[in-house]
C-alpha positions in Angstrom: 0.0 0.2 0.0 1.1 3.6 -0.7 -0.2 7.0 -0.4 -1.9 8.2 -3.4 -2.8 11.7 -4.4 -5.6 13.6 -3.0 -7.4 14.0 -6.2 -8.1 10.1 -6.2 -10.1 10.4 -3.0 -13.9 9.4 -3.1 -16.1 12.5 -3.4 -13.8 14.6 -5.5 -15.4 13.8 -8.7 -18.5 16.0 -10.1 -20.8 13.6 -8.9 -19.6 13.2 -5.1 -21.1 14.8 -2.0 -19.0 18.1 -2.2 -20.0 18.7 -5.7 -23.9 18.2 -4.7 -23.4 20.5 -1.6 -22.2 23.0 -4.2 -25.3 22.7 -6.4 -27.5 23.0 -3.6 -25.7 26.4 -2.4 -26.0 27.5 -6.0 -29.5 26.9 -6.1 -30.0 28.9 -2.9 -28.2 31.9 -4.5 -30.6 31.6 -7.5 -33.7 31.3 -5.4 -32.5 34.5 -3.7 -32.2 36.1 -7.2 -35.9 35.3 -7.8 -35.1 32.5 -10.5 -38.1 30.0 -11.2 -37.8 26.5 -10.0 -37.7 25.2 -13.6 -35.2 27.5 -14.5 -32.8 26.6 -11.6 -33.5 22.7 -12.5 -32.5 23.6 -16.2 -29.3 25.5 -15.0 -28.0 23.0 -12.6 -29.1 20.1 -14.5 -31.3 18.4 -11.8 -34.9 17.3 -12.2 -37.8 19.9 -11.4 -38.9 17.6 -8.4 -35.2 18.0 -7.0 -35.5 22.0 -7.5 -39.1 21.8 -5.6 -37.6 20.1 -2.8 -34.9 22.2 -2.7 -37.0 25.2 -2.7 -39.1 24.1 0.1 -36.1 23.5 2.2 -34.7 26.9 1.3 -37.9 28.8 2.3 -38.0 26.7 5.6 -34.3 27.1 6.7 -32.5 29.4 4.2 -29.4 28.8 2.9 -28.3 26.6 5.9 -31.4 24.3 5.0 -29.8 23.3 1.9 -26.2 23.0 3.1 -26.8 19.5 4.1 -24.9 17.2 6.7 -21.2 18.0 7.6 -20.4 14.5 6.8 -22.1 11.8 4.7 -22.4 8.1 5.9 -21.8 6.2 9.1 -18.9 7.9 11.3 -15.7 6.0 11.4 -15.2 3.7 14.3 -11.4 4.8 14.4 -10.2 8.1 16.0 -7.9 10.3 14.4 -5.3 8.9 16.7 -6.1 5.1 16.0 -5.6 6.0 12.4 -2.3 7.5 12.9 -1.1 4.3 14.8 -2.3 2.2 11.9 -0.8 4.5 9.3 2.6 4.0 11.5 2.2 0.3 11.5 1.5 0.3 7.5 4.7 2.3 6.9 6.7 0.2 9.2 6.0 -2.7 6.9 4.1 -6.1 7.2 7.4 -8.0 8.5 7.4 -5.6 11.4 4.4 -6.9 12.6 5.3 -10.8 12.4 4.3 -11.6 8.8 6.6 -13.8 6.8 6.8 -11.4 3.8 6.5 -7.6 3.6 3.4 -7.7 1.5 0.4 -5.9 3.0 -3.1 -7.8 2.1 -6.5 -6.6 3.2 -6.7 -9.4 5.7 -3.4 -8.4 7.3 -4.4 -4.6 7.4 -7.4 -5.8 9.3 -5.6 -7.8 11.8 -3.0 -5.1 12.5 -6.2 -2.6 12.7 -7.7 -5.3 15.4 -4.3 -5.6 17.2 -3.8 -1.8 17.8 -7.2 -0.7 17.9 -9.4 -3.4 19.0 -11.6 -2.4 16.2 -12.7 -5.2 13.9 -13.2 -4.4 9.9 -14.1 -7.0 7.3 -11.2 -7.4 4.9 -13.5 -6.3 2.2 -14.1 -3.0 4.0 -10.5 -2.3 4.7 -10.1 -1.1 1.0 -12.5 1.6 1.6 -10.8 2.8 4.9 -7.6 2.8 3.2 -8.7 4.7 0.1 -10.6 7.3 2.4 -7.2 7.9 3.9 -5.4 8.2 0.7 -3.8 4.8 0.4 -3.7 2.8 -2.9 -2.8 -0.7 -3.9 0.6 -1.5 -5.0 1.8 -4.7 -6.6 5.3 -6.0 -5.7 8.0 -6.6 -8.3 7.9 -10.2 -9.0 11.7 -11.6 -8.6 13.0 -14.9 -7.4 14.2 -14.8 -4.2 17.1 -17.2 -5.5 18.1 -14.3 -7.9 21.9 -13.9 -8.4 22.7 -10.3 -9.4 26.4 -11.0 -10.2 25.5 -13.8 -12.5 22.8 -12.0 -14.3 25.4 -9.1 -14.8 28.0 -11.4 -16.2 25.5 -13.0 -18.5 24.6 -9.5 -19.8 28.2 -8.6 -20.3 29.6 -11.9 -21.7 26.8 -14.0 -23.1 24.1 -11.6 -24.2 26.4 -9.6 -26.7 27.7 -13.1 -28.3 24.3 -14.0 -28.6 22.9 -10.8 -30.0 25.8 -10.4 -32.4 25.5 -13.9 -34.0 22.4 -12.8 -35.9 
């Protein structure tokens, strides 16, 4: 696992919660200007029913009524301090936590989360947790553990030119 760029995080697309909030707040500005619900629906690319619901919420609570919740979905069971401990564990490597290879798998990450915090996550959910915190999957380079770098260098220097030059 490795940290990925913030632009790859969920909710950063034009269809995410942030974009939806921006559309609702834009609708509030347009309602204040006196535009019709149909015109707002057309400009923002939403249905008339949606514009009608937004208008009712805007009349009831103003701009704040359209702002929406601060965070969508169920709150995380890991605190920020817990997540920092997990992240430090990931950076230390899998071997540092008793695994026989240094490859992080979702079940291994779930096990480390359980050991460090006492919070149990299904391995399938660990992917979403990691992604939300900016981590991305990485594949290890496939190399034989018996690989002899000196023999490879000799072969490239001596045998390969002879083989290639023979054509």
